[in-house]
VOPAGU-2260 file (C-alpha; in pm, 1 decimal, decimal comma):
REM VOPAGU-2260
SITE   aa  ch    i         X         Y         Z
SITE  MET   A    0    3136,1   -6499,6    8178,6
SITE  SER   A    1    2980,5   -6345,9    8488,9
SITE  ASP   A    2    2758,8   -6038,8    8486,2
SITE  ASN   A    3    3035,1   -5848,9    8666,5
SITE  GLN   A    4    3280,6   -5932,1    8390,5
SITE  SER   A    5    3039,4   -5838,9    8114,3
SITE  THR   A    6    2978,5   -5491,4    8261,1
SITE  THR   A    7    3349,1   -5409,6    8222,0
SITE  LEU   A    8    3342,7   -5484,9    7849,5
SITE  LEU   A    9    3231,8   -5257,4    7569,0
SITE  GLN   A   10    2900,1   -5347,1    7408,4
SITE  THR   A   11    2760,0   -5301,0    7058,9
SITE  ALA   A   12    2409,1   -5164,5    7004,2
SITE  LEU   A   13    2295,4   -5524,6    6940,0
SITE  HIS   A   14    2426,0   -5659,9    7271,2
SITE  PRO   A   15    2077,0   -5691,8    7428,6
SITE  VAL   A   16    1955,6   -5875,8    7116,7
SITE  HIS   A   17    2243,2   -6125,8    7136,2
SITE  VAL   A   18    2183,1   -6188,8    7507,9
SITE  ALA   A   19    1806,5   -6228,6    7456,7
SITE  ALA   A   20    1876,9   -6483,7    7181,4
SITE  GLY   A   21    2082,2   -6693,3    7422,1
SITE  ALA   A   22    2415,1   -6628,9    7251,8
SITE  LYS   A   23    2731,1   -6735,7    7429,3
SITE  MET   A   24    2915,8   -6407,2    7492,5
SITE  VAL   A   25    3294,6   -6376,6    7513,1
SITE  ASP   A   26    3556,9   -6105,5    7552,5
SITE  PHE   A   27    3692,9   -6016,7    7208,3
SITE  GLY   A   28    3928,3   -5719,8    7191,9
SITE  GLY   A   29    3764,0   -5568,5    7500,2
SITE  TRP   A   30    3411,9   -5613,2    7360,7
SITE  SER   A   31    3137,5   -5849,6    7475,2
SITE  MET   A   32    3065,9   -6040,2    7154,3
SITE  PRO   A   33    2865,5   -6351,9    7059,5
SITE  VAL   A   34    3080,6   -6655,0    6983,8
SITE  SER   A   35    2777,3   -6865,0    6883,2
SITE  TYR   A   36    2399,3   -6881,2    6913,5
SITE  GLY   A   37    2387,4   -7256,5    6963,9
SITE  SER   A   38    2558,4   -7456,5    6692,1
SITE  GLN   A   39    2872,5   -7304,5    6545,6
SITE  ILE   A   40    2867,2   -7573,5    6274,4
SITE  GLU   A   41    2513,6   -7479,0    6169,3
SITE  GLU   A   42    2609,4   -7112,0    6156,7
SITE  HIS   A   43    2910,2   -7193,8    5939,1
SITE  LYS   A   44    2694,2   -7409,7    5712,1
SITE  ALA   A   45    2430,7   -7135,3    5679,3
SITE  VAL   A   46    2690,1   -6895,3    5538,1
SITE  ARG   A   47    2829,9   -7151,7    5295,9
SITE  GLU   A   48    2486,4   -7263,1    5171,1
SITE  HIS   A   49    2237,7   -6979,8    5228,2
SITE  ALA   A   50    2297,3   -6662,1    5432,5
SITE  GLY   A   51    2433,3   -6566,9    5770,9
SITE  MET   A   52    2488,7   -6233,9    5944,5
SITE  PHE   A   53    2749,5   -6108,5    6187,6
SITE  ASP   A   54    2748,1   -5811,8    6421,6
SITE  VAL   A   55    3090,6   -5658,8    6356,0
SITE  SER   A   56    3012,2   -5323,1    6513,3
SITE  HIS   A   57    3312,7   -5361,6    6742,4
SITE  MET   A   58    3521,6   -5263,5    6439,0
SITE  LEU   A   59    3565,0   -4887,7    6404,6
SITE  ASN   A   60    3472,6   -4665,5    6110,5
SITE  VAL   A   61    3713,4   -4371,2    6094,2
SITE  ASP   A   62    3623,3   -4082,4    5862,4
SITE  ILE   A   63    3932,4   -3908,8    5722,7
SITE  THR   A   64    3861,7   -3563,4    5583,6
SITE  GLY   A   65    4040,7   -3251,3    5469,9
SITE  PRO   A   66    4238,8   -3115,4    5175,3
SITE  ASP   A   67    4547,6   -3332,2    5241,6
SITE  THR   A   68    4362,5   -3664,0    5285,5
SITE  TYR   A   69    4482,4   -3818,8    4959,3
SITE  ALA   A   70    4847,5   -3730,8    5025,5
SITE  PHE   A   71    4815,6   -3847,9    5385,8
SITE  LEU   A   72    4679,1   -4190,6    5288,5
SITE  ARG   A   73    4948,6   -4238,3    5023,2
SITE  ARG   A   74    5202,4   -4181,3    5301,3
SITE  LEU   A   75    5018,5   -4386,9    5565,0
SITE  LEU   A   76    4942,3   -4711,3    5378,6
SITE  GLY   A   77    5160,0   -4972,6    5209,0
SITE  ASN   A   78    4902,0   -5009,6    4933,8
SITE  ASP   A   79    4848,9   -4710,3    4703,9
SITE  VAL   A   80    4511,1   -4537,2    4727,5
SITE  SER   A   81    4569,4   -4384,8    4384,6
SITE  LYS   A   82    4417,3   -4712,2    4257,6
SITE  ILE   A   83    4075,4   -4606,2    4386,7
SITE  HIS   A   84    4108,6   -4229,4    4373,6
SITE  THR   A   85    3886,4   -4181,8    4066,7
SITE  THR   A   86    3596,9   -4411,4    4163,6
SITE  PRO   A   87    3360,9   -4292,3    4441,3
SITE  GLY   A   88    3268,9   -4584,3    4669,0
SITE  LYS   A   89    3569,0   -4794,2    4567,0
SITE  ALA   A   90    3750,0   -4979,0    4848,8
SITE  LEU   A   91    4110,7   -5091,1    4892,1
SITE  TYR   A   92    4255,2   -5349,7    5130,8
SITE  GLY   A   93    4599,2   -5283,1    5271,2
SITE  CYS   A   94    4827,0   -5256,0    5571,1
SITE  MET   A   95    4929,4   -4963,8    5785,7
SITE  LEU   A   96    5299,5   -5013,6    5856,9
SITE  ASN   A   97    5555,2   -4885,9    6106,3
SITE  GLU   A   98    5902,8   -4769,1    6006,0
SITE  GLU   A   99    6034,5   -5126,4    6033,9
SITE  GLY   A  100    5771,4   -5247,3    5787,6
SITE  GLY   A  101    5574,9   -5424,1    6063,3
SITE  ILE   A  102    5196,2   -5436,2    6037,0
SITE  ILE   A  103    5022,4   -5194,9    6275,2
SITE  ASP   A  104    4687,6   -5309,9    6135,3
SITE  ASP   A  105    4524,6   -5435,8    5818,7
SITE  LEU   A  106    4225,8   -5232,0    5709,2
SITE  ILE   A  107    3986,0   -5142,7    5430,4
SITE  THR   A  108    3984,8   -4784,6    5304,0
SITE  TYR   A  109    3699,0   -4627,9    5103,6
SITE  TYR   A  110    3711,4   -4328,4    4872,0
SITE  PHE   A  111    3397,1   -4112,5    4879,4
SITE  ASP   A  112    3533,1   -3787,0    4734,1
SITE  ASP   A  113    3864,2   -3599,1    4725,6
SITE  THR   A  114    3826,6   -3469,4    5081,0
SITE  HIS   A  115    3633,7   -3759,3    5237,4
SITE  TRP   A  116    3768,6   -4110,9    5282,4
SITE  ARG   A  117    3694,1   -4380,1    5541,7
SITE  SER   A  118    3901,2   -4658,6    5696,1
SITE  ILE   A  119    3760,3   -4950,6    5894,7
SITE  VAL   A  120    4003,5   -5069,0    6160,5
SITE  ASN   A  121    4009,7   -5376,9    6379,9
SITE  ALA   A  122    3851,5   -5363,0    6724,4
SITE  GLY   A  123    4149,6   -5472,5    6930,6
SITE  CYS   A  124    4376,3   -5203,2    6790,3
SITE  ALA   A  125    4129,5   -4922,7    6718,0
SITE  ASP   A  126    4270,5   -4681,4    6976,1
SITE  LYS   A  127    4627,7   -4762,3    6876,0
SITE  ASP   A  128    4543,0   -4710,3    6507,8
SITE  VAL   A  129    4377,0   -4373,2    6560,9
SITE  ASN   A  130    4664,5   -4256,4    6781,3
SITE  TRP   A  131    4915,0   -4362,7    6514,5
SITE  MET   A  132    4721,9   -4186,6    6238,3
SITE  GLN   A  133    4697,5   -3869,9    6446,4
SITE  SER   A  134    5069,7   -3880,2    6527,3
SITE  VAL   A  135    5154,0   -3893,7    6154,5
SITE  ILE   A  136    4915,5   -3602,6    6087,6
SITE  ASP   A  137    5068,0   -3394,8    6366,0
SITE  LYS   A  138    5431,6   -3482,7    6297,9
SITE  GLU   A  139    5416,9   -3430,0    5922,6
SITE  GLY   A  140    5173,1   -3139,2    5916,9
SITE  PHE   A  141    4889,6   -3283,4    5709,0
SITE  ASP   A  142    4567,3   -3079,2    5696,3
SITE  VAL   A  143    4350,9   -3377,9    5786,3
SITE  LYS   A  144    4082,2   -3446,7    6046,6
SITE  LEU   A  145    3996,9   -3787,9    6194,5
SITE  THR   A  146    3640,4   -3855,8    6310,5
SITE  THR   A  147    3572,2   -4183,8    6491,4
SITE  ARG   A  148    3221,6   -4304,3    6408,3
SITE  ARG   A  149    3103,1   -4493,4    6713,8
SITE  ASP   A  150    2753,7   -4373,1    6618,0
SITE  LEU   A  151    2758,1   -4633,9    6338,9
SITE  SER   A  152    2699,3   -5007,6    6359,7
SITE  LEU   A  153    2835,2   -5259,0    6108,1
SITE  ILE   A  154    2657,3   -5576,3    5995,9
SITE  ALA   A  155    2809,8   -5834,6    5759,6
SITE  ILE   A  156    2556,3   -6042,6    5564,1
SITE  GLN   A  157    2733,0   -6328,6    5388,1
SITE  GLY   A  158    2643,0   -6627,6    5174,2
SITE  PRO   A  159    2506,6   -6713,9    4827,7
SITE  LYS   A  160    2161,8   -6569,8    4912,8
SITE  ALA   A  161    2285,1   -6277,8    5122,4
SITE  ARG   A  162    2254,4   -5991,3    4876,3
SITE  GLU   A  163    1919,5   -6112,0    4744,6
SITE  ILE   A  164    1775,1   -6105,7    5096,2
SITE  VAL   A  165    1920,9   -5762,4    5176,7
SITE  TRP   A  166    1741,2   -5611,0    4875,7
SITE  GLN   A  167    1427,3   -5795,4    4981,5
SITE  VAL   A  168    1421,2   -5636,5    5328,8
SITE  ARG   A  169    1559,8   -5297,5    5215,2
SITE  PRO   A  170    1437,5   -5242,4    4857,6
SITE  GLN   A  171    1540,1   -4876,9    4887,8
SITE  TRP   A  172    1902,3   -4997,3    4862,6
SITE  GLN   A  173    1835,3   -5189,7    4540,8
SITE  ALA   A  174    2065,4   -4954,2    4345,8
SITE  ALA   A  175    2358,8   -5135,6    4511,0
SITE  ALA   A  176    2253,9   -5469,5    4358,9
SITE  ASP   A  177    2497,4   -5434,8    4068,9
SITE  LEU   A  178    2799,5   -5336,4    4276,5
SITE  LYS   A  179    3118,4   -5519,6    4191,5
SITE  PRO   A  180    3333,2   -5664,1    4473,1
SITE  PHE   A  181    3516,0   -5400,2    4678,2
SITE  ASN   A  182    3275,5   -5126,3    4575,8
SITE  SER   A  183    3021,4   -4946,0    4793,8
SITE  MET   A  184    2724,5   -4713,4    4762,3
SITE  ALA   A  185    2586,8   -4459,3    5009,8
SITE  PHE   A  186    2218,4   -4410,1    5095,7
SITE  GLU   A  187    2012,0   -4191,8    5328,4
SITE  ASN   A  188    2227,3   -3879,9    5281,8
SITE  GLY   A  189    2544,0   -4082,4    5328,7
SITE  GLN   A  190    2443,5   -4225,5    5666,8
SITE  VAL   A  191    2412,9   -4580,8    5527,9
SITE  VAL   A  192    2697,5   -4740,9    5330,0
SITE  VAL   A  193    2644,1   -5076,6    5158,2
SITE  ALA   A  194    2971,7   -5240,4    5051,8
SITE  ARG   A  195    3023,3   -5563,1    4860,2
SITE  THR   A  196    3289,8   -5688,6    5095,8
SITE  GLY   A  197    3322,3   -5962,0    5356,5
SITE  TYR   A  198    3545,7   -6197,7    5552,3
SITE  THR   A  199    3407,3   -6542,0    5474,3
SITE  GLY   A  200    3501,6   -6628,1    5116,2
SITE  GLU   A  201    3134,9   -6601,6    5018,6
SITE  ASP   A  202    2951,7   -6326,0    4835,7
SITE  GLY   A  203    2765,9   -6071,2    5042,3
SITE  VAL   A  204    2769,0   -5718,1    5177,9
SITE  GLU   A  205    2875,5   -5523,5    5482,0
SITE  VAL   A  206    2637,6   -5247,4    5587,3
SITE  ALA   A  207    2735,4   -4948,5    5801,5
SITE  LEU   A  208    2429,7   -4771,5    5938,8
SITE  PRO   A  209    2323,6   -4550,8    6233,7
SITE  SER   A  210    2310,2   -4757,1    6550,7
SITE  GLU   A  211    1948,9   -4657,5    6619,9
SITE  GLN   A  212    1850,5   -4844,3    6300,1
SITE  VAL   A  213    2052,6   -5161,3    6350,7
SITE  GLU   A  214    1815,1   -5362,5    6572,0
SITE  GLN   A  215    1526,9   -5333,8    6324,9
SITE  PHE   A  216    1758,0   -5423,4    6034,2
SITE  TRP   A  217    1887,5   -5730,4    6222,6
SITE  GLN   A  218    1534,6   -5846,1    6306,4
SITE  ASP   A  219    1414,0   -5795,0    5948,9
SITE  LEU   A  220    1702,6   -6001,1    5816,2
SITE  GLN   A  221    1637,8   -6278,9    6067,1
SITE  GLN   A  222    1267,7   -6290,7    5975,2
SITE  ALA   A  223    1372,4   -6321,5    5609,6
SITE  GLY   A  224    1576,0   -6633,5    5689,8
SITE  VAL   A  225    1924,8   -6501,1    5762,3
SITE  GLN   A  226    2103,8   -6698,6    6036,2
SITE  PRO   A  227    2265,2   -6495,8    6318,5
SITE  CYS   A  228    2628,4   -6606,2    6344,3
SITE  GLY   A  229    2897,2   -6557,3    6604,7
SITE  LEU   A  230    3272,1   -6516,0    6608,6
SITE  GLY   A  231    3328,8   -6892,3    6614,1
SITE  ALA   A  232    3179,7   -6942,5    6267,3
SITE  ARG   A  233    3347,9   -6624,7    6147,1
SITE  ASP   A  234    3684,4   -6775,5    6241,6
SITE  THR   A  235    3631,7   -7112,1    6070,6
SITE  LEU   A  236    3493,3   -6939,2    5760,7
SITE  ARG   A  237    3784,2   -6695,4    5726,7
SITE  LEU   A  238    4038,7   -6973,8    5782,8
SITE  GLU   A  239    3885,2   -7184,3    5505,1
SITE  ALA   A  240    3890,4   -6872,3    5284,4
SITE  GLY   A  241    4259,9   -6808,4    5353,9
SITE  LEU   A  242    4202,3   -6470,9    5523,1
SITE  ASN   A  243    4438,3   -6342,2    5790,2
SITE  LEU   A  244    4338,0   -6233,9    6139,7
SITE  TYR   A  245    4525,7   -5944,1    6296,5
SITE  GLY   A  246    4693,4   -6045,0    6620,9
SITE  SER   A  247    4715,0   -6409,2    6519,4
SITE  ASP   A  248    4862,9   -6419,8    6169,1
SITE  MET   A  249    5030,5   -6078,7    6177,0
SITE  ASP   A  250    5126,3   -5798,8    6413,5
SITE  GLU   A  251    5375,9   -5515,0    6443,5
SITE  SER   A  252    5669,6   -5758,6    6440,4
SITE  ILE   A  253    5559,6   -5917,9    6110,9
SITE  GLN   A  254    5616,8   -5768,3    5766,6
SITE  PRO   A  255    5364,5   -5825,0    5484,4
SITE  THR   A  256    5615,5   -6054,2    5310,2
SITE  GLU   A  257    5592,7   -6289,3    5610,0
SITE  ALA   A  258    5212,2   -6298,0    5616,3
SITE  GLY   A  259    5122,4   -6369,6    5254,3
SITE  LEU   A  260    5044,6   -6000,2    5204,2
SITE  ALA   A  261    5330,5   -5888,4    4979,5
SITE  TRP   A  262    5064,2   -5817,9    4715,1
SITE  THR   A  263    4929,8   -5533,3    4929,4
SITE  VAL   A  264    5259,5   -5341,6    4916,4
SITE  ASP   A  265    5268,3   -5117,9    4608,1
SITE  LYS   A  266    5612,5   -4982,2    4516,9
SITE  LYS   A  267    5534,3   -4891,6    4154,6
SITE  ASP   A  268    5546,8   -4518,2    4213,8
SITE  GLU   A  269    5909,1   -4473,4    4318,9
SITE  SER   A  270    5835,9   -4121,6    4444,3
SITE  ARG   A  271    5576,8   -4244,0    4696,7
SITE  ASP   A  272    5758,0   -4257,9    5030,1
SITE  PHE   A  273    5510,7   -4458,0    5235,4
SITE  ILE   A  274    5594,3   -4537,8    5596,4
SITE  GLY   A  275    5795,9   -4860,8    5611,2
SITE  ARG   A  276    5907,5   -4845,9    5247,9
SITE  LYS   A  277    6277,6   -4828,5    5327,1
SITE  ALA   A  278    6258,4   -5136,7    5551,7
SITE  LEU   A  279    6075,5   -5327,4    5278,0
SITE  GLU   A  280    6345,9   -5266,6    5019,2
SITE  ASN   A  281    6510,6   -5573,5    5173,0
SITE  PRO   A  282    6216,4   -5748,5    5337,7
SITE  ARG   A  283    6223,0   -6050,0    5560,1
SITE  LYS   A  284    6095,2   -6343,7    5359,5
SITE  ARG   A  285    5913,9   -6642,9    5499,2
SITE  ALA   A  286    5657,7   -6859,9    5327,7
SITE  PHE   A  287    5301,6   -6816,4    5450,4
SITE  LYS   A  288    5111,1   -7129,4    5354,1
SITE  GLY   A  289    4821,8   -7352,3    5443,7
SITE  LEU   A  290    4856,3   -7685,1    5621,7
SITE  LYS   A  291    4625,9   -7984,3    5586,8
SITE  LEU   A  292    4648,1   -8237,4    5870,9
SITE  GLU   A  293    4662,2   -8590,1    5731,7
SITE  GLY   A  294    4528,2   -8767,9    6039,4
SITE  ARG   A  295    4311,8   -8711,0    6343,9
SITE  GLY   A  296    4368,2   -8407,6    6561,7
SITE  VAL   A  297    4320,0   -8032,2    6550,9
SITE  MET   A  298    4588,6   -7777,0    6473,6
SITE  ARG   A  299    4582,6   -7450,2    6668,0
SITE  ALA   A  300    4802,1   -7140,0    6675,0
SITE  HIS   A  301    5166,3   -7152,3    6788,5
SITE  MET   A  302    5233,8   -7518,8    6714,9
SITE  LYS   A  303    5579,5   -7614,8    6591,6
SITE  VAL   A  304    5607,1   -7726,8    6230,1
SITE  LYS   A  305    5891,2   -7915,2    6060,8
SITE  VAL   A  306    5950,1   -7912,0    5684,8
SITE  GLU   A  307    6251,1   -8012,8    5478,2
SITE  GLY   A  308    6387,9   -7657,8    5480,5
SITE  GLY   A  309    6371,0   -7613,8    5857,0
SITE  GLU   A  310    6118,3   -7522,5    6122,7
SITE  GLY   A  311    5816,0   -7295,2    6133,1
SITE  GLU   A  312    5502,4   -7231,9    6334,8
SITE  THR   A  313    5128,1   -7234,4    6288,3
SITE  THR   A  314    4960,6   -6894,6    6327,1
SITE  SER   A  315    4592,8   -7002,1    6318,2
SITE  GLY   A  316    4426,8   -7342,5    6306,3
SITE  THR   A  317    4089,8   -7513,2    6335,4
SITE  MET   A  318    3877,9   -7809,5    6234,9
SITE  SER   A  319    3727,1   -7723,9    5896,0
SITE  PRO   A  320    3349,7   -7785,6    5891,5
SITE  THR   A  321    3344,4   -7785,9    5510,6
SITE  LEU   A  322    3640,0   -8019,9    5460,0
SITE  GLY   A  323    3608,7   -8244,6    5763,9
SITE  TYR   A  324    3973,8   -8224,0    5869,5
SITE  SER   A  325    4201,7   -7979,2    6045,9
SITE  ILE   A  326    4354,3   -7685,2    5857,7
SITE  ALA   A  327    4598,7   -7414,6    5958,9
SITE  PHE   A  328    4808,9   -7124,0    5842,4
SITE  ALA   A  329    5182,4   -7151,2    5901,1
SITE  ARG   A  330    5489,4   -6931,6    5869,9
SITE  LEU   A  331    5755,0   -7154,7    5715,8
SITE  PRO   A  332    6108,4   -7123,4    5576,6
SITE  SER   A  333    6125,3   -6923,7    5254,7
SITE  GLY   A  334    6089,0   -7140,0    4946,0
SITE  THR   A  335    5881,5   -7412,5    5111,6
SITE  PRO   A  336    5677,2   -7550,5    4819,4
SITE  GLU   A  337    5310,2   -7638,3    4813,1
SITE  GLY   A  338    5263,8   -8012,4    4832,2
SITE  ALA   A  339    5564,1   -8054,2    5063,6
SITE  GLU   A  340    5541,6   -8293,3    5354,6
SITE  ALA   A  341    5531,5   -8142,0    5701,3
SITE  GLU   A  342    5502,1   -8249,1    6063,2
SITE  VAL   A  343    5311,7   -8059,0    6330,4
SITE  GLU   A  344    5363,3   -8104,4    6703,4
SITE  ILE   A  345    5026,1   -8164,1    6868,9
SITE  ARG   A  346    5025,1   -8253,8    7238,2
SITE  GLY   A  347    5380,4   -8383,3    7226,5
SITE  LYS   A  348    5333,6   -8593,6    6912,2
SITE  TRP   A  349    5453,9   -8512,4    6561,1
SITE  LEU   A  350    5167,8   -8563,8    6315,5
SITE  LYS   A  351    5187,1   -8560,2    5936,8
SITE  ALA   A  352    5054,5   -8266,7    5736,3
SITE  THR   A  353    5077,4   -8134,3    5382,1
SITE  VAL   A  354    5169,7   -7779,7    5278,8
SITE  CYS   A  355    4885,4   -7623,5    5074,0
SITE  LYS   A  356    4814,9   -7317,5    4866,3
SITE  LEU   A  357    4556,6   -7080,9    5014,0
SITE  PRO   A  358    4256,7   -7065,3    5017,7
SITE  PHE   A  359    4122,0   -7404,7    5118,4
SITE  VAL   A  360    3762,5   -7322,3    5014,9
SITE  ARG   A  361    3625,6   -7085,9    4749,2
SITE  ASN   A  362    3254,7   -7018,3    4683,6
SITE  GLY   A  363    3160,5   -7303,0    4915,5
SITE  LYS   A  364    3373,4   -7560,8    4733,2
SITE  ALA   A  365    3701,0   -7724,6    4834,5
SITE  VAL   A  366    3995,4   -7607,4    4623,9
SITE  VAL   A  367    4264,0   -7794,4    4816,6
SITE  SER   A  368    4354,9   -8140,1    4688,6
């Protein structure tokens, strides 16, 4: 990427640090982001075996406040925030849907108190998400205010040693050491939020903090042995962990039932009329499975797949550093069983693959046979 190109892209507060470290920078969702700092394989390995950290400040924290926030979020999201409504700091993963049940974005929502919640939205659709949220507020008359928090940076520290090292460099956050997964705790008058969440299949935390503090935090972590990691390792890690990427594995044309996310749609409360509910009464059904390539080659997105029940397509694919062979996600005919034989078209040749249950890797260990 040329200097002229990079100046047209948005930059996180850590951009100068990434450039000074020699990171390879790429355009990701309109942001100049590090894809690797040298060896993507070593970065991947660091997360699986020790600790790695990712600058994910291109993602947007959106504070949602006001007396109608709870009612608004129950209308906005396919998952039901009543599950977390009584536990301050609790987080919920779910999808924001359109009227056709298509996925506008997948996001994590935090409950702080009855009038203060927060959603973290993906970088590439942040503006679209906020505009959609505001349109629902305006159209349906909710007394809710949205505040976009571009003053905050977000760092993900992941791996078996990740939390231990975070408490080492920030002992004042030690109270968060006993957090259970998908719970968070606020520090420094609410300006710092430490959440036990991540996108790698490993244990760890994601820390939202004021951008003026992020460079020192990053440097302290690196001095304590945490490996800086780029988007390349983040992609191979999340694929091994069976975690979807918005824009690749799902978008506004895809319903949760077609992306392995039916579990995020909560219809238990029949009176809750969330956006997209009517369309999901009779959802489109396709199997969303893993694929293991049985020979040499690398699967990528948008490759044709044949199974006994018909045809499908890969949505994401890579060479797995942990497993040593190519893996992919695929949208396949409904009812396609795990263990079924498949063929994938790679460069004009049909290569054998096996349909697998997701994830491929859990806690650093292969779980696919």
